[in-house]
N, C-alpha and C positions, 0 to 999 in steps of 0.2 A: 618557429615561436607559435605557442598556443594562441588561437583565436579567440579574443573577447570583445563581446558587443556591449558596452557599457549604457547605450542608450535606452535599453528596455530592461536593465539587470535589477533596477530598483521595484520596478512594477511587476515584472513576470519573473517567477522563481523558475518556471520552465517554459522553454519553446521548442517546438518542433516544425521543421520546414521541409514540406515534400517528402515525409519519412516513409520509406518504402521497404518492405522486405519479401524477397521472393524465395520460395522453396521449389527448385525445379521449374515446374511450369505454373505453379500455385503462387498467386500474388496474395499473400497472407495480410499485408498491411500495404495500402495503395495511396501513396502521396498524402500523407495526413499532416496538415499544417494546424498547430493548435498553440496558443498562448494560455498559461495557467498563471492566474494572479496570486500574488504572495498572500498566504493567510486564508486562502479560500478553500472549500470543500467541494469537490467535483466528483461526479460519477461518471463511469464509462459502462455503457450498456451495449446490448445488441444480441441478436440470435446466436445459438451456437455455431462456432466457426467463423464469427465476424471478424476475429482478429484481436479481441481484447486483451488476451493473456500474452499474445505476441508482441503487442504494444508495450505493455509492462515489461516484458523481456528485453525490448530494445532500450527502453527508459533506463533499465537497471544494468545493461551490459551483458545480459546473458547472450544475446544475439547481436550481431554486427548488422548495421542496416545495408541493404542492397544499394540505396541512394538515400539522398536527403541528409539532414543535419539536426542534431539535437544540442540545445543550450541549457545549462543550468547556472542560474545567476549571472547570466551573460557570458559564461565560459563555454567554448565549444568542447562538449564531451562525447562527440560522435564516435570517437576511436578509443575513449578512456576504457580502462578495465573495470570489472565490477569492483574490485578492491578501491581503485582510485575514486570511483563514485560514491562508494560508502564512506570514504574518508571525507569527501566534499560535503556529504550530509544527505545522501539519498539512502532509504531504508525501505523493506517491504516484508510484508507477510505473504504466505502462499496459500493457494487453493487446498493442498493437502497439508494437514497439520505438521509442522516440521519444529520438533521439540527434541530435548534429550530425555527419552522416557524414563530412564532409570536415575536420573537425578531428581532431586526434590523441586519443587516450583520455584523456591527461594534460589536454589543453585542455578537453575536455568537462566534467571535474570541476572544473577551475578556474574555468570560466565559471559553473558552478552555484554555486560558493562565493562568488565576486565578487558574484553576483546577491543571494546572502543578505546579504552584507556591506554592500550599497549602493554598491560601488565601481563607477565608471563605465567602460563598454567601448565600443568602436567596433564597426562590423559586421564587421571581421576578428578580433574577439575580443581585441585587444590593449589592455593597460591604458592609460587617459589618465593615471594618477598614477604618475610615475617611482618605481621601486623597490618597487611594491606586489607585482610578480611573485614576488619573493623571500618576502614575507610569506606568500603563499599556498601556496608549493611544499611546505613540510612537511606542511601539513594535507592536500593533495591526496594525497601519497604515503601518508599514515596510512590514509586512507580506502580507497585503492586496495589496500593490503595487507589491510585488515579484510575486504574482499569476496573477495579472493582472486584479483585480476587479475593476470594474467602481466606480471611487470615487464619483461620483453623486448618487449612489444607496447604499452608506454605511449606511445610516440613516433612511432606510424604512425597514418595515417588510421583512423577507427573503422570504417569500412565495409569495411576489410580485415581486421578481427580475427574470429574465428569467432563464430558466433550466441551460444553459450553466454557468451563473453566480453562480446558487446553486453548481453545481459541483465544481467549483473553489473555492467558499466558504469552501466545505468540505475539500478540499486539504488544505487550508489555516488553517482550525480547527486543521487537524493533524499536521501541522507544528507547530502550537502554543504550542504543547506538547514537543517541542524541541527534536525530535526523532533523532537517528543516523541511524535507519532503517525504512524506510517508505514504507508500503505496499498498493498499489493503486488496489482496486478490480474493474475492468471495469470502468475507470475514465469517459470514454465517454458514459456510458450506458444511453439510452434515448435520446441521442442528434440527431439533424438532421445533415445530411452530411454536410451542410454549416457550422455548428457550431464546427465541429472536429478539425479544426485549432487552434481554441481557446484553447482546452484542450492541445493540442500538445505544443503549444507556452508556455501554462502555466507552464507545466512539464519542459521544457527546461529552462525556467528562474529560476525555483527552483533549477535545478541541476547547473546552472550557479552561482546562488547566493552562494549555500551551498558548492559546490565543493566536495572534497573528505571527507568532515565532514558528508555527507549524503549519504546513499546507498538506491537505490529505486529497488523494485520488483514490477511488474506490471502484473496483469492478464488482458487480454483483448482479445475480439473476433475481434475487428477491425484491419484487418491486416496493413492498412496504419499507425496506430498509433504505432503498434508493430515494423514495418520495419523502421519507421523514428526515434524511440527513442532508441531502445535497442542495447546494445553492444553484448549481448549474449542472445540468447532464448532457454528455456527449454521447451520440448514438453512432455506432459503427455497424456497418453491414457490408458483407463480403469485401472487408478490408478498407472501405472507405467511409469516411465521415460523412454522414447523410443529414444530421441535424445536430444542433446544439441549442439549449434554452433552458427556462426555468421548468421545474417539474410540471406545471400547469401547461406550458407551452408544448412540451414534449408529450403529454398526454393527449393532446388535441391534434399533433401532427400527422397529417395523412400519410406521408411518406413513411413514418416510423410505424404507423399501424399496419401498412401494407407489409414491411419487413418483418413484423412480429406475427401479425395475424392473418396475413394473406388478403388484407383489403375488406375485411369484415366490418360489421358496425359496431363490435365490441369495442371497449377501451381498455387501456393499460391499468392495473389496478393500482 
C-alpha cells in the first residue's frame, strides 16, 4: 500500500528526507532533507555541479534516488514514474528550450492542454474528437495572456518567435498541465540581459494569477532573478544543502560566499 503522511500534507506540498543520488563513485545529491511550503516561491542555487538539476530530476522522476524519500502532498512518490507524478500535479520546464518548433505557439500550448485532459491527438497535433478544439481555445488564450506571450505571434511556428518568447512558451506549456508544483530549470537560460525582465515579469504574473494554488521551485544562475523572485533560497554545494534562508540572509552567509567565490570579500549580486 502507498505510504501517505497526512500530518504534514496540508502545510508542505513537497518534502524530501535524506534524498541521495549516486552515479558510480560520484554523490550528485547528498542526503538532502527539505520541506517546501504550499504556495511558496523558492530558488535552488549553487555552483556548477552542485546537484541542482539532479535534484529536480529526482523530484520529477527522471532519476530514481539511491536512498531517501520524496513526499508530494503527503504521498510517498519515491518510486512513482514521471507520468504518475505529472498526473498528481508536478510539472517542470527545462534548461534547454523544449517546445514543438514547427507547431505554432498556440498549438504548443493546446497540445500540452490536451495531453493533461487525456484528449487523443494524432501526429499532426489535430484532435481526433470533433469540436474539442473550441473547448480548449479559451484556456490556451488565458494561459498565453498570463505569461505575457505576444498575441501577434500566437499563430506562427514557434521556432520563428524570439528566444524570450520561447522561454515564456515553455512556462505556458508547463502551466497547461494544471500543476500544483511547478519546477523551473533555469528559465532565463540563453537570454540576453535586456530580456531577463521579461521572464521575471512572466513568473510574477503566474504567481499572482495562481496564488497559493501553485508552488514554484526555481533553479537559476542569474542572481537578479533569484533575488527578485524568491521568498527563500536553498543553496547546494557538492550535492549537500549548505544553507537556506531569505535572499538577504543568503547574500551574507559566509559558507555560501566561500562556495561561490572562494572566500573573497565579494558579495552575491
